[in-house]
C-alpha positions as CSV (number, residue, x, y, z in Angstrom):
1,M,8.2,218.6,35.0
2,S,7.0,215.5,36.5
3,Q,9.1,214.3,39.4
4,Y,8.8,210.5,40.3
5,R,11.1,209.7,43.7
6,F,10.2,207.8,46.3
7,P,11.2,209.0,49.4
8,R,14.1,207.5,51.3
9,A,13.3,207.2,54.2
10,R,10.1,205.2,53.6
11,L,13.0,202.9,50.7
12,L,14.9,202.2,53.3
13,R,12.6,200.5,55.6
14,I,11.8,198.5,52.8
15,A,15.2,197.5,52.4
16,L,15.2,196.8,55.9
17,A,12.4,194.6,55.7
18,I,13.3,193.0,52.7
19,A,16.5,192.3,54.8
20,R,14.7,190.7,57.4
21,C,12.1,189.1,55.4
22,Q,9.2,191.0,56.9
23,P,5.8,191.2,56.2
24,R,4.7,195.0,54.3
25,S,1.7,196.3,53.1
26,L,2.4,196.9,49.4
27,G,-1.1,199.4,49.5
28,A,0.2,201.4,52.0
29,D,3.9,201.8,51.0
30,A,2.8,202.0,47.5
31,A,0.6,205.4,48.7
32,A,3.4,206.7,50.5
33,G,5.3,206.6,47.4
34,L,3.7,207.9,45.8
35,R,2.6,211.2,48.0
36,G,5.6,213.4,46.8
37,A,5.1,212.8,43.0
38,S,4.7,215.9,41.2
39,P,1.7,216.2,39.7
40,P,-0.1,213.9,41.7
41,P,-0.9,210.8,39.7
42,L,-4.5,210.2,39.2
43,A,-7.0,206.8,40.0
44,L,-10.1,207.3,37.7
45,Y,-13.2,205.1,38.0
46,T,-12.3,203.2,41.1
47,R,-15.8,202.7,41.6
48,Y,-15.3,199.5,39.3
49,L,-12.7,197.8,42.0
50,P,-14.6,195.5,43.8
51,T,-14.1,195.8,47.5
52,T,-15.0,191.9,48.7
53,G,-14.1,189.0,46.9
54,P,-11.5,188.0,44.7
55,F,-11.2,189.5,41.3
56,V,-8.2,189.5,38.7
57,L,-7.0,192.6,37.5
58,V,-5.1,193.2,34.0
59,G,-3.7,195.8,32.2
60,N,-0.6,197.4,30.5
61,H,3.1,197.4,31.4
62,Y,3.7,201.3,30.7
63,E,7.3,202.5,30.6
64,R,9.4,205.2,29.0
65,P,12.6,206.6,28.9
66,G,12.5,208.7,32.7
67,L,9.8,206.8,34.5
68,W,10.3,203.6,35.6
69,A,7.0,201.1,35.2
70,G,7.0,200.2,38.6
71,W,4.8,204.2,39.4
72,G,1.5,202.2,37.4
73,A,1.5,199.7,39.6
74,M,1.6,201.7,42.6
75,I,-1.1,204.0,41.2
76,V,-3.3,200.9,41.0
77,S,-1.7,198.8,44.1
78,A,-3.0,202.2,46.4
79,A,-6.3,202.2,45.2
80,V,-7.4,198.5,45.7
81,R,-6.5,199.6,49.1
82,D,-8.4,202.9,48.8
83,A,-11.2,201.1,47.7
84,G,-11.3,198.0,49.9
85,G,-9.5,199.5,53.1
86,P,-6.9,198.7,55.2
87,G,-7.3,194.6,54.9
88,R,-7.3,194.9,50.8
89,E,-4.4,193.8,49.2
90,L,-3.0,193.2,46.0
91,H,-1.3,190.0,45.2
92,W,1.2,190.8,41.6
93,L,1.9,187.9,39.8
94,M,5.8,188.5,39.2
95,T,8.9,186.8,38.1
96,D,10.9,184.6,39.5
97,E,13.6,185.3,37.8
98,L,15.9,188.3,35.5
99,L,18.0,187.3,33.0
100,E,19.9,190.1,33.5
101,L,20.3,192.8,35.9
102,H,23.0,195.8,36.1
103,V,24.4,198.3,38.6
104,G,26.4,200.4,36.8
105,R,28.6,198.1,34.7
106,L,28.3,195.2,37.5
107,S,26.6,192.3,35.9
108,V,24.3,191.2,39.5
109,P,24.9,187.3,39.2
110,R,21.4,185.6,38.8
111,A,21.3,183.6,42.0
112,W,21.1,187.0,43.8
113,I,18.2,187.7,42.0
114,R,16.5,185.0,42.2
115,A,17.1,185.4,46.1
116,L,16.0,188.7,46.3
117,L,13.1,188.2,44.1
118,A,12.2,185.9,46.6
119,R,12.4,187.7,49.2
120,L,10.2,190.7,47.6
121,A,7.2,188.3,46.9
122,H,7.8,187.3,50.5
123,V,7.7,190.4,52.0
124,Y,4.8,191.7,50.3
125,D,3.1,188.1,49.3
126,F,3.3,188.0,45.7
127,G,3.0,185.1,44.1
128,Q,5.9,183.8,41.5
129,V,6.0,183.0,37.9
130,S,8.2,181.2,36.2
131,A,10.2,183.6,33.5
132,R,10.8,180.4,31.3
133,E,13.0,181.6,29.1
134,A,11.0,180.9,26.3
135,G,8.6,183.6,26.8
136,V,6.2,181.5,27.9
137,V,4.0,182.8,30.4
138,G,2.6,181.2,33.3
139,G,3.6,176.9,34.6
140,A,2.2,175.5,37.8
141,G,3.4,177.7,40.8
142,G,2.3,180.9,39.5
143,L,-2.0,179.4,38.8
144,R,-1.7,177.9,42.3
145,A,-0.6,180.8,44.5
146,A,-3.0,183.2,42.0
147,A,-5.7,180.3,42.5
148,R,-4.1,180.1,46.7
149,Y,-5.2,184.3,46.9
150,L,-8.4,184.0,45.0
151,A,-10.0,181.5,47.1
152,A,-9.3,183.8,50.0
153,G,-11.0,186.2,48.9
154,A,-8.3,188.1,48.0
155,P,-7.4,190.2,44.7
156,V,-4.4,189.0,42.2
157,G,-3.0,191.6,39.3
158,V,-1.9,190.1,36.1
159,L,0.6,192.3,33.6
160,P,-0.1,189.8,30.3
161,E,2.2,191.9,28.1
162,G,5.4,190.2,30.4
163,T,7.4,193.7,29.5
164,A,7.6,197.2,30.2
165,S,6.6,199.5,26.9
166,V,5.5,202.5,25.9
167,A,2.5,201.4,23.4
168,L,1.1,197.3,23.6
169,H,3.3,194.4,22.9
170,E,1.4,191.0,21.8
171,A,0.3,189.2,25.3
172,R,2.7,186.7,26.2
173,P,1.9,183.1,24.7
174,G,-0.4,181.4,27.6
175,V,-1.2,184.1,29.6
176,G,-4.8,183.7,28.2
177,A,-5.6,180.1,29.2
178,F,-3.9,180.9,32.3
179,L,-6.4,183.7,33.1
180,A,-9.5,181.5,31.8
181,W,-8.1,178.6,34.0
182,L,-7.7,181.2,36.7
183,T,-11.5,182.6,36.8
184,R,-13.6,179.4,35.0
185,G,-15.7,180.1,38.3
186,G,-16.8,183.1,37.6
187,T,-14.3,185.3,38.9
188,P,-14.3,188.7,37.5
189,L,-11.3,190.2,35.7
190,V,-10.9,193.8,36.3
191,P,-9.3,195.9,33.5
192,Y,-7.3,199.4,34.2
193,G,-5.2,201.3,31.5
194,V,-1.8,203.3,33.0
195,A,-0.8,206.3,30.5
196,E,0.6,210.0,30.7
197,R,-2.6,211.9,30.0
198,D,-2.0,215.9,29.9
199,G,1.5,215.1,31.9
200,V,-0.2,213.5,35.1
201,L,0.4,209.6,34.9
202,T,-2.9,208.5,35.7
203,A,-4.4,205.0,35.6
204,R,-8.1,204.6,34.7
205,F,-10.2,200.8,35.3
206,G,-12.7,199.8,33.5
207,P,-15.9,197.3,33.8
208,P,-15.4,194.7,35.1
209,F,-16.0,191.2,32.8
210,R,-15.3,187.6,32.4
211,L,-14.2,185.7,29.0
212,A,-16.2,183.6,26.8
213,S,-16.0,180.0,25.7
214,V,-13.4,180.1,22.6
215,R,-13.2,177.4,20.0
216,G,-10.4,175.4,18.2
217,D,-6.5,174.0,19.2
218,K,-4.9,175.5,22.2
219,A,-2.8,177.8,20.7
220,A,-5.9,179.3,18.9
221,R,-8.2,179.7,21.9
222,D,-4.7,181.0,24.0
223,R,-4.2,183.2,21.2
224,A,-8.3,184.3,21.4
225,L,-8.5,185.2,25.0
226,R,-5.2,186.9,24.8
227,E,-7.0,189.5,22.4
228,A,-9.9,189.2,24.4
229,V,-8.3,190.8,27.5
230,M,-6.2,192.8,25.8
231,V,-9.0,195.0,23.6
232,Q,-10.6,195.2,26.8
233,I,-6.7,197.1,28.0
234,A,-6.4,198.9,24.9
235,R,-9.5,200.8,25.2
236,L,-8.6,202.2,28.4
237,L,-5.6,203.8,26.8
238,P,-5.5,207.2,24.4
239,P,-5.2,205.2,21.2
240,E,-1.6,206.5,20.0
241,L,-0.8,203.7,23.1
242,W,-2.6,200.5,21.5
243,G,0.5,199.3,19.3
244,H,-0.3,195.6,18.6
245,Y,-4.2,196.0,19.3
246,R,-5.5,198.9,17.2
247,A,-6.7,196.9,14.4
248,A,-8.4,194.8,17.0
249,V,-10.1,197.2,18.7
250,M,-10.9,199.1,15.8
251,E,-12.6,196.0,15.0
252,A,-14.2,195.2,18.2
253,D,-17.7,195.4,18.7
254,L,-17.7,197.2,22.8
255,P,-19.9,199.6,24.0
256,P,-18.5,202.8,24.3
257,Q,-16.5,203.5,27.5
258,P,-16.8,207.4,29.2
259,P,-15.0,210.2,28.6
260,S,-11.9,210.0,30.3
261,H,-12.8,213.2,32.4
262,C,-14.0,212.6,35.3
263,G,-17.8,213.1,37.4
264,K,-17.3,214.0,41.0
265,G,-15.4,211.9,43.1
266,E,-13.5,210.1,40.4
267,D,-11.0,211.9,39.2
268,R,-8.7,212.3,42.1
269,P,-4.8,211.6,43.5
270,S,-3.6,208.5,44.2
């Protein structure tokens, strides 16, 4: 049976850093958190991760009962640092607010949640994106944060669905235009898909790609751009996880992906 438990000693050090607003390495903490996982998680085709320069990682937000979505994000964060060296950290874009959070039967005040998320963002140098209760992804703050990281030559991580799930959900409105603007200067997008393969939690990376220009009104362009991104993510997942994008993947005229098994040096623990 799979077991994913973050080491208590490391968790206490992270909690102390959050309380003190002291910066930490996301990649190092992620790698340490994964060492006790059984079976060891895998990062496949990490050769697609650029070792220098900016890029935008886009992937699914895989979660099932008993398995928190954060484990997949840790595999990805550790892989980015492993590919580029100790100074290569992934800067995730994360929400600045959760609409509700419960500890047992108690509801945590939203002001406390916002404060905690702000401290977490400071510790790991994340960009915070407006939750916008209507469900739209984006906002000027998120764009500025992501653009700042990319201008410094650092990678940025974006989860287009905006919510955790087993099979793919429809990407949030606005994320297509967001990613097109962010990569308008030629910054590559690198897709990944997180899934459990033969009982092993696995992050599979794909070749970098760029978004093509699309026509139509604002909503139509955003919808087409979202679909283009999500199809790239879906084709790195088992068919049973294609979810909302099953028909789009079946219709897409894309070159075949490598088989799910990997050659020497490509299939390794994170």
